[in-house]
PALOLUM-432172 format. One record per residue (C-alpha): residue number from 1; x, y, z; residue in one letter; chain. Coordinates in Angstrom, 1 decimal, padded with zeros to 4 digits, always signed. Layout:
# PALOLUM-432172
NUM  X  Y  Z  A  A
...
//
This chain:
# PALOLUM-432172
1  +000.0  +000.0  +000.0  X  A
2  +001.6  +003.0  -000.8  X  A
3  +001.7  +006.6  +001.5  X  A
4  -001.6  +008.0  +000.1  X  A
5  -003.4  +004.6  +000.7  X  A
6  -001.7  +004.4  +004.1  X  A
7  -003.1  +007.6  +005.3  X  A
8  -006.4  +006.7  +003.8  X  A
9  -006.8  +003.9  +005.9  X  A
10  -005.4  +005.6  +009.2  X  A
11  -008.7  +008.4  +008.3  X  A
12  -011.6  +005.5  +008.0  X  A
13  -010.3  +004.4  +011.3  X  A
14  -010.6  +008.0  +013.2  X  A
15  -013.6  +008.5  +015.6  X  A
16  -017.0  +008.2  +013.9  X  A
17  -017.3  +012.2  +013.4  X  A
18  -014.6  +012.1  +011.0  X  A
19  -016.8  +010.7  +008.9  X  A
20  -018.4  +014.0  +008.0  X  A
21  -015.2  +015.4  +008.0  X  A
22  -013.9  +012.7  +004.9  X  A
23  -016.6  +013.4  +003.4  X  A
24  -016.7  +017.4  +003.3  X  A
25  -013.3  +016.8  +001.9  X  A
26  -013.6  +014.7  -000.9  X  A
27  -017.1  +016.5  -001.7  X  A
28  -017.3  +020.1  -000.7  X  A
29  -020.2  +021.6  -000.1  X  A
30  -022.1  +022.9  -003.5  X  A
31  -022.3  +026.5  -004.0  X  A
32  -023.1  +028.6  -007.2  X  A
33  -020.1  +029.4  -009.3  X  A
34  -019.2  +033.3  -009.6  X  A
35  -016.7  +035.1  -011.3  X  A
36  -013.7  +036.5  -009.0  X  A
37  -014.4  +039.4  -007.8  X  A
38  -012.6  +042.6  -006.6  X  A
39  -015.5  +043.3  -004.7  X  A
40  -015.5  +040.5  -002.0  X  A
41  -013.8  +042.2  +001.2  X  A
42  -010.6  +040.2  +001.8  X  A
43  -010.2  +037.5  +004.7  X  A
44  -007.6  +036.1  +006.5  X  A
45  -007.8  +032.5  +008.1  X  A
46  -006.1  +031.5  +011.1  X  A
47  -006.4  +027.7  +012.2  X  A
48  -006.8  +025.7  +015.2  X  A
49  -004.9  +023.8  +016.9  X  A
50  -002.9  +021.2  +014.6  X  A
51  -004.5  +023.5  +011.5  X  A
52  -001.7  +023.5  +009.5  X  A
53  +001.4  +021.9  +008.3  X  A
54  +004.7  +021.8  +010.0  X  A
55  +008.1  +020.8  +008.4  X  A
56  +011.4  +019.9  +009.6  X  A
57  +014.9  +019.3  +009.2  X  A
58  +017.3  +017.4  +010.9  X  A
59  +021.0  +017.0  +011.9  X  A
60  +020.7  +015.0  +015.7  X  A
61  +023.1  +014.4  +017.7  X  A
62  +021.3  +011.6  +019.3  X  A
63  +018.6  +009.0  +018.3  X  A
64  +015.7  +007.8  +020.7  X  A
65  +015.7  +004.3  +018.0  X  A
66  +017.9  +002.8  +015.6  X  A
67  +015.4  +002.8  +012.7  X  A
68  +015.3  +007.1  +013.4  X  A
69  +016.6  +008.9  +010.7  X  A
70  +019.3  +011.1  +012.2  X  A
71  +020.1  +013.7  +009.4  X  A
72  +017.7  +015.0  +006.4  X  A
73  +019.1  +017.0  +003.5  X  A
74  +015.7  +018.6  +003.0  X  A
75  +012.5  +020.0  +004.6  X  A
76  +009.8  +016.8  +005.1  X  A
77  +006.7  +016.6  +006.5  X  A
78  +006.9  +017.1  +010.2  X  A
79  +002.7  +017.5  +010.7  X  A
80  +001.2  +015.5  +009.1  X  A
81  +003.8  +013.0  +008.8  X  A
82  +002.8  +009.1  +008.2  X  A
83  +005.5  +008.0  +010.3  X  A
84  +003.8  +008.7  +013.3  X  A
85  +001.2  +006.3  +012.7  X  A
86  +004.2  +003.9  +012.8  X  A
87  +004.9  +001.5  +015.9  X  A
88  +008.7  +002.7  +016.0  X  A
89  +008.1  +005.5  +014.0  X  A
90  +006.1  +007.7  +016.9  X  A
91  +009.0  +007.8  +018.9  X  A
92  +011.2  +009.3  +016.1  X  A
93  +008.2  +011.6  +015.4  X  A
94  +007.8  +012.6  +018.9  X  A
95  +011.6  +013.6  +019.4  X  A
96  +011.4  +015.6  +016.2  X  A
97  +008.1  +017.4  +017.0  X  A
98  +008.9  +018.0  +020.7  X  A
99  +009.4  +021.1  +022.1  X  A
100  +012.5  +021.6  +025.2  X  A
101  +011.2  +023.9  +027.6  X  A
102  +013.6  +026.0  +029.9  X  A
103  +011.9  +027.3  +033.0  X  A
104  +015.2  +029.6  +034.0  X  A
105  +014.5  +031.8  +030.4  X  A
106  +010.4  +031.1  +030.3  X  A
107  +011.3  +029.7  +026.4  X  A
108  +011.2  +026.8  +024.4  X  A
109  +013.2  +025.2  +021.6  X  A
110  +013.1  +022.7  +019.5  X  A
111  +014.6  +019.1  +020.0  X  A
112  +018.2  +019.2  +019.8  X  A
113  +019.0  +019.1  +016.5  X  A
114  +015.8  +019.8  +014.6  X  A
115  +014.5  +022.7  +012.7  X  A
116  +011.4  +023.2  +012.4  X  A
117  +009.1  +026.2  +009.9  X  A
118  +005.8  +026.9  +009.3  X  A
119  +005.5  +026.7  +005.4  X  A
120  +003.2  +029.1  +003.3  X  A
121  +002.4  +031.7  +005.5  X  A
122  -000.1  +033.5  +003.2  X  A
123  -001.0  +031.0  +001.3  X  A
124  -004.3  +028.4  +001.7  X  A
125  -002.7  +024.9  +000.9  X  A
126  -001.3  +024.8  +004.3  X  A
127  -004.5  +025.0  +005.9  X  A
128  -006.7  +023.3  +003.3  X  A
129  -004.8  +020.1  +003.5  X  A
130  -002.5  +018.9  +006.4  X  A
131  -000.7  +016.3  +003.9  X  A
132  +000.7  +015.8  +000.8  X  A
133  -001.6  +013.5  -000.2  X  A
134  -004.3  +016.2  +000.1  X  A
135  -006.2  +013.5  +002.4  X  A
136  -006.4  +015.3  +005.8  X  A
137  -008.5  +018.0  +004.9  X  A
138  -009.2  +021.1  +007.0  X  A
139  -010.1  +024.4  +005.6  X  A
140  -010.3  +022.7  +002.0  X  A
141  -014.0  +022.9  +002.0  X  A
142  -014.4  +026.4  +003.0  X  A
143  -012.0  +028.0  +001.0  X  A
144  -013.5  +025.8  -002.2  X  A
145  -016.7  +027.4  -001.0  X  A
146  -015.3  +031.2  -001.5  X  A
147  -013.7  +030.6  -004.3  X  A
148  -017.1  +029.4  -005.4  X  A
149  -018.5  +032.8  -005.0  X  A
150  -015.9  +035.1  -006.1  X  A
151  -012.7  +034.5  -003.8  X  A
152  -009.6  +034.1  -005.5  X  A
153  -006.9  +031.8  -003.5  X  A
154  -003.8  +033.6  -001.9  X  A
155  -005.3  +036.6  -003.0  X  A
156  -008.6  +037.6  -001.7  X  A
157  -008.5  +034.6  +000.8  X  A
158  -005.2  +034.0  +002.4  X  A
159  -004.3  +031.6  +005.3  X  A
160  -002.2  +032.9  +008.4  X  A
161  -000.5  +029.2  +009.4  X  A
162  +001.8  +029.5  +012.5  X  A
163  +004.0  +026.9  +014.8  X  A
164  +000.7  +026.0  +017.0  X  A
165  +003.0  +024.5  +019.4  X  A
166  +003.7  +027.5  +021.0  X  A
167  +001.7  +029.7  +022.8  X  A
168  +001.9  +033.8  +021.3  X  A
169  +004.4  +035.0  +024.0  X  A
170  +006.6  +032.9  +021.9  X  A
171  +005.4  +033.4  +018.4  X  A
172  +006.5  +037.5  +018.5  X  A
173  +007.5  +037.1  +014.8  X  A
174  +004.3  +035.5  +013.9  X  A
175  +002.3  +038.8  +014.6  X  A
176  +004.6  +041.2  +013.0  X  A
177  +004.0  +038.8  +009.7  X  A
178  +000.0  +038.8  +010.4  X  A
179  +000.2  +042.7  +010.9  X  A
180  +002.1  +043.0  +007.2  X  A
181  -000.3  +040.5  +005.7  X  A
182  -003.6  +042.4  +006.6  X  A
183  -001.8  +046.3  +005.8  X  A
184  -001.0  +044.7  +002.4  X  A
185  -004.3  +043.5  +001.8  X  A
186  -005.6  +046.3  +002.8  X  A
187  -003.5  +048.4  +000.5  X  A
188  -004.0  +046.0  -002.4  X  A
189  -008.0  +046.2  -002.2  X  A
190  -008.6  +049.1  -000.7  X  A
191  -010.9  +047.5  +002.1  X  A
192  -010.5  +046.8  +005.8  X  A
193  -009.9  +042.5  +006.1  X  A
194  -011.7  +040.4  +008.0  X  A
195  -010.0  +037.8  +010.5  X  A
196  -011.3  +034.3  +010.7  X  A
197  -010.2  +032.2  +013.7  X  A
198  -011.1  +028.4  +014.5  X  A
199  -011.2  +027.2  +017.9  X  A
200  -007.5  +028.1  +019.3  X  A
201  -007.1  +030.6  +016.7  X  A
202  -010.0  +032.8  +017.9  X  A
203  -007.5  +032.9  +020.6  X  A
204  -004.8  +034.0  +018.9  X  A
205  -006.7  +036.5  +017.1  X  A
206  -007.7  +038.1  +019.9  X  A
207  -004.3  +038.0  +021.8  X  A
208  -003.0  +040.0  +018.2  X  A
209  -006.1  +042.4  +017.9  X  A
210  -005.8  +043.2  +022.0  X  A
211  -002.0  +044.4  +021.6  X  A
212  -003.1  +046.5  +018.5  X  A
213  -003.7  +050.5  +018.7  X  A
214  -007.6  +050.9  +018.3  X  A
215  -006.9  +053.6  +015.4  X  A
216  -004.9  +050.7  +013.6  X  A
217  -008.0  +048.2  +014.1  X  A
218  -010.8  +051.2  +012.8  X  A
219  -008.4  +051.4  +009.5  X  A
220  -007.5  +048.1  +008.7  X  A
221  -010.2  +045.7  +010.1  X  A
222  -013.4  +045.0  +009.1  X  A
223  -014.4  +042.2  +011.6  X  A
224  -013.6  +039.1  +013.4  X  A
225  -015.2  +036.0  +012.8  X  A
226  -014.8  +033.2  +015.6  X  A
227  -015.7  +029.5  +015.0  X  A
228  -015.7  +027.9  +017.9  X  A
229  -013.2  +029.4  +020.6  X  A
230  -012.8  +028.1  +023.9  X  A
231  -013.0  +031.3  +025.8  X  A
232  -012.8  +030.5  +028.7  X  A
233  -010.4  +027.8  +028.4  X  A
234  -010.8  +023.8  +027.1  X  A
235  -011.6  +021.0  +030.0  X  A
236  -010.1  +018.5  +027.4  X  A
237  -006.7  +019.8  +028.0  X  A
238  -006.8  +018.6  +031.4  X  A
239  -007.3  +015.2  +030.2  X  A
240  -004.8  +015.8  +027.0  X  A
241  -001.8  +016.7  +030.0  X  A
242  -002.7  +013.9  +032.2  X  A
243  -003.3  +011.0  +030.4  X  A
244  -002.8  +011.9  +026.7  X  A
245  -005.7  +012.1  +023.7  X  A
246  -005.1  +010.6  +020.5  X  A
247  -008.2  +012.0  +019.4  X  A
248  -009.3  +008.5  +017.9  X  A
249  -006.5  +007.3  +016.3  X  A
250  -006.4  +003.8  +017.1  X  A
251  -002.6  +003.0  +016.6  X  A
252  -001.5  +005.7  +019.0  X  A
253  -001.8  +004.9  +022.7  X  A
254  -002.7  +008.0  +024.6  X  A
255  +000.1  +007.5  +027.0  X  A
256  +002.5  +007.7  +023.8  X  A
257  +000.8  +010.7  +022.5  X  A
258  +000.9  +012.2  +025.9  X  A
259  +005.2  +012.5  +025.5  X  A
260  +004.4  +015.1  +022.6  X  A
261  +001.1  +016.6  +024.1  X  A
262  +002.9  +017.9  +027.2  X  A
263  +005.5  +019.4  +025.3  X  A
264  +003.4  +022.3  +023.8  X  A
265  +003.3  +025.5  +025.2  X  A
266  -000.2  +025.6  +024.2  X  A
267  -002.0  +023.2  +025.9  X  A
268  -001.5  +024.6  +029.6  X  A
269  -002.3  +028.2  +027.9  X  A
270  -005.6  +026.6  +027.1  X  A
271  -006.4  +025.3  +030.2  X  A
272  -009.9  +026.6  +032.2  X  A
273  -009.7  +030.1  +033.0  X  A
274  -009.7  +030.9  +037.3  X  A
275  -011.3  +034.3  +035.8  X  A
276  -014.2  +032.5  +033.8  X  A
277  -015.0  +029.3  +035.7  X  A
278  -016.4  +028.6  +039.3  X  A
279  -013.5  +028.2  +041.8  X  A
280  -015.4  +025.2  +043.0  X  A
281  -015.8  +023.2  +039.4  X  A
282  -013.9  +019.9  +039.3  X  A
283  -012.1  +019.4  +036.4  X  A
284  -010.7  +016.1  +037.2  X  A
285  -011.9  +013.7  +039.7  X  A
286  -009.5  +010.8  +041.7  X  A
287  -010.4  +008.6  +044.7  X  A
288  -008.3  +011.0  +046.7  X  A
289  -008.2  +014.3  +045.3  X  A
290  -011.0  +016.4  +043.1  X  A
291  -009.0  +019.0  +041.1  X  A
292  -010.5  +022.7  +040.4  X  A
293  -008.9  +025.3  +039.0  X  A
294  -007.5  +026.1  +042.1  X  A
295  -005.3  +023.1  +042.4  X  A
296  -003.2  +023.4  +039.3  X  A
297  +000.3  +023.7  +041.5  X  A
298  -000.7  +020.2  +042.6  X  A
299  -002.1  +018.6  +039.6  X  A
300  +001.1  +019.3  +037.7  X  A
301  +003.3  +018.0  +040.4  X  A
302  +000.7  +014.6  +040.9  X  A
303  +001.1  +013.9  +037.4  X  A
304  +005.2  +014.8  +037.4  X  A
305  +004.9  +017.6  +035.0  X  A
306  +005.8  +020.5  +037.0  X  A
307  +007.2  +022.3  +033.8  X  A
308  +003.4  +022.6  +033.2  X  A
309  +002.9  +024.7  +035.8  X  A
310  +005.5  +027.0  +034.8  X  A
311  +004.3  +027.3  +031.3  X  A
312  +000.7  +027.7  +032.8  X  A
313  +002.2  +030.7  +034.5  X  A
314  +004.0  +032.2  +031.4  X  A
315  +000.4  +032.3  +029.4  X  A
316  -002.7  +032.2  +031.5  X  A
317  -002.8  +036.1  +031.4  X  A
318  -002.3  +036.2  +027.4  X  A
319  -006.4  +036.0  +026.7  X  A
320  -007.5  +034.9  +030.0  X  A
321  -009.0  +038.4  +030.8  X  A
322  -011.0  +038.2  +027.7  X  A
323  -010.2  +041.6  +026.7  X  A
324  -012.9  +042.9  +023.9  X  A
325  -011.1  +043.0  +020.6  X  A
326  -012.0  +046.3  +019.3  X  A
327  -013.8  +045.5  +016.3  X  A
328  -017.0  +043.9  +014.8  X  A
329  -017.2  +040.5  +016.0  X  A
330  -019.6  +037.3  +014.9  X  A
331  -019.3  +034.5  +017.6  X  A
332  -020.2  +031.1  +016.2  X  A
333  -020.4  +027.5  +018.3  X  A
334  -022.0  +024.6  +018.1  X  A
335  -024.2  +023.6  +021.2  X  A
336  -026.8  +020.7  +022.0  X  A
337  -024.0  +017.8  +022.1  X  A
338  -022.8  +016.0  +025.3  X  A
339  -019.5  +017.7  +026.0  X  A
340  -017.5  +016.2  +029.1  X  A
341  -016.7  +018.9  +030.9  X  A
342  -015.1  +016.4  +034.3  X  A
343  -013.2  +013.4  +034.0  X  A
344  -013.5  +010.6  +036.5  X  A
345  -010.4  +008.5  +036.8  X  A
346  -009.5  +005.5  +039.4  X  A
347  -006.6  +004.6  +041.3  X  A
348  -004.8  +004.2  +038.0  X  A
349  -004.5  +008.0  +037.5  X  A
350  -003.0  +009.3  +035.8  X  A
351  -001.4  +006.2  +033.7  X  A
352  -004.7  +005.3  +032.4  X  A
353  -007.7  +006.6  +030.4  X  A
354  -010.8  +008.3  +032.5  X  A
355  -013.5  +005.7  +033.5  X  A
356  -015.9  +007.7  +033.2  X  A
357  -017.5  +012.0  +032.7  X  A
358  -019.6  +014.3  +033.7  X  A
359  -020.8  +015.9  +030.5  X  A
360  -022.6  +019.1  +030.0  X  A
361  -023.9  +021.3  +027.0  X  A
362  -021.2  +021.9  +024.2  X  A
363  -020.4  +020.8  +020.4  X  A
364  -018.6  +017.2  +021.8  X  A
365  -015.2  +018.7  +022.5  X  A
366  -015.8  +022.6  +023.8  X  A
367  -018.7  +023.1  +026.4  X  A
368  -020.8  +026.2  +025.6  X  A
369  -020.3  +027.7  +028.7  X  A
370  -016.5  +028.7  +027.3  X  A
371  -017.8  +029.4  +024.1  X  A
372  -020.0  +031.6  +025.1  X  A
373  -018.2  +034.3  +027.1  X  A
374  -017.7  +036.3  +023.8  X  A
375  -021.5  +037.7  +024.8  X  A
376  -019.3  +039.3  +027.7  X  A
377  -018.2  +041.5  +024.9  X  A
378  -021.7  +043.4  +024.4  X  A
379  -022.1  +046.4  +025.9  X  A
380  -018.4  +046.7  +026.5  X  A
381  -017.0  +048.2  +022.9  X  A
382  -017.9  +050.6  +020.4  X  A
383  -018.3  +048.1  +017.7  X  A
384  -021.3  +045.4  +017.7  X  A
385  -020.9  +041.4  +018.8  X  A
386  -023.0  +039.2  +017.0  X  A
387  -023.4  +035.9  +018.5  X  A
388  -024.9  +032.5  +016.6  X  A
389  -025.6  +029.0  +018.4  X  A
390  -025.5  +026.1  +016.2  X  A
391  -027.6  +023.5  +017.5  X  A
392  -026.7  +019.6  +017.0  X  A
393  -023.3  +020.9  +015.3  X  A
394  -019.6  +019.2  +016.2  X  A
395  -016.5  +021.3  +016.8  X  A
396  -014.5  +020.4  +013.7  X  A
397  -017.8  +020.6  +011.2  X  A
398  -017.9  +024.3  +012.1  X  A
399  -015.3  +024.7  +009.1  X  A
400  -017.5  +022.6  +006.7  X  A
401  -021.2  +022.9  +007.2  X  A
402  -022.8  +024.3  +004.3  X  A
403  -025.1  +026.6  +007.1  X  A
404  -022.0  +028.1  +008.8  X  A
405  -019.8  +028.9  +005.5  X  A
406  -023.7  +030.2  +004.2  X  A
407  -023.3  +032.7  +007.4  X  A
408  -020.1  +033.1  +006.4  X  A
409  -020.7  +034.4  +003.0  X  A
410  -023.4  +036.5  +004.1  X  A
411  -021.5  +038.2  +006.9  X  A
412  -018.4  +039.1  +004.2  X  A
413  -020.8  +040.4  +001.9  X  A
414  -022.2  +043.0  +004.3  X  A
415  -025.4  +041.1  +004.9  X  A
416  -026.6  +042.4  +008.5  X  A
417  -029.1  +039.5  +009.6  X  A
418  -027.6  +037.5  +012.1  X  A
419  -029.4  +034.7  +013.7  X  A
420  -029.1  +033.8  +017.2  X  A
421  -029.7  +030.0  +016.7  X  A
422  -029.5  +027.5  +013.9  X  A
423  -030.7  +024.3  +014.0  X  A
424  -028.7  +022.2  +012.0  X  A
425  -030.4  +019.1  +012.8  X  A
426  -033.4  +020.1  +010.5  X  A
427  -031.0  +019.5  +007.2  X  A
//
C-alpha cells in the first residue's frame, strides 16, 4: 500500500465523527460558482491547534531508536507525518516535534538538532490539507466554497498558519507577519480585512487584536469571525496533559501521545480560566483528590509535569481576561451535544484513561459555557457583537457545514441579518 493509501486507511479508522470530515473533504459543499471579483472583502484565516502543516530538517546528535533518521538533506513533513502512525515511527516523530522548555529563560526550543518551519504563510494550501496527499482536509471545503462565490485563493482569501506548538508569547515574529499581511491586503484591495479564527485560532486572533492600537484596528480590520473558540479554556486539555488523548487514532496510545502533548506550551495556555470558571468546579476527579482551577500546581506535581505549572504561569494572562477585541465580532459555535466537563479517574490516575465523565452542553469538544463567553463583550466595546449558536453542530464540523459557510458568505457580503440560533439537525 502506498503512502496515500496508508493515510486513507488511518483516516477511515478515526473517530466516527470523522466520517463527516472525510466526506466534506472529498465532496465539498455545493455553491453557485461566480467570477472572481475585487468587490469581495479580503479574508485571512487563522487555523486552530494542529491546523496547519509543519516541516522539519534534522541533523541530530543522538537518536531515540536506531531506526530513526539522523540527518535529512531537505525539509520533510512533520505534521502530518505518516511515520507517526507506525509503531517505531511514533517515537521518532515525537522526538522530532517535541519542544524543550527552559523554566529559567521561560522559553521553548526545538529538540536538539531539529529545525522546524511553517510553510505557506499567506497561502491557503497549508490549512486546506494537512498532508501532501490531500487526504487530511481542514479548511479546504471553506476555501473552495469562497472561491465558488468569487474569492481567489492566495489573493482575496489567504491563510495565516503558525507554529501551533507555541503560545503567543513565544511567537512574536508571527504577529509581525500577520500585521504586515493585513496591511498588504488592505493596500491592495482598498478595503479593511476580515479575520477568521477557528478554535484556538480565535485566541490567537484575540491576542493579536488586543495588542493593536484602536486607530489601527479602525483602519485595517472590518471584523472578526470566531468559530468554536474556547474563550474560557478547554476542559479537554486537562485530560490531554494528565493521561493523553489520541483523538481517535487507534494505533497511537494515549500515554504515548501524551509525551508530545505535554511539550506544547499552547496546552497549558488553554486550561480552563480562573477568571471564567467557578472556583469549585471539579475538572478531574480521582479517588483521593478532586482538582479545580485552584489546584493546578498540585495537579502538575501529581502528574509529574512540573514544567506545565511554569508554562501555565507564563501564558494564563495572555487572553485569560478576555479583553474585548475592539472590532465587530461574529461569534459562532455549536451547542446541543454532550461534552465532558469533568474527567473521572480510578486509582491508576494519571497513567490510564478516565473511567467516566460528567457531561454538559457543548459541541462534543468544548462546552458551550466556555464558547459563549464572547457575550461578555456585548456593551463593552463600541463595535457590535453578534452571537450565533448552531444546535447539533460538532466542533470540527464548524469549518465544513454548509449553513456555517453560507453565514460566513453573508457576513463577508455585508448582510446584516445574523440569526441567534441555527438548528443543523433540520437538514
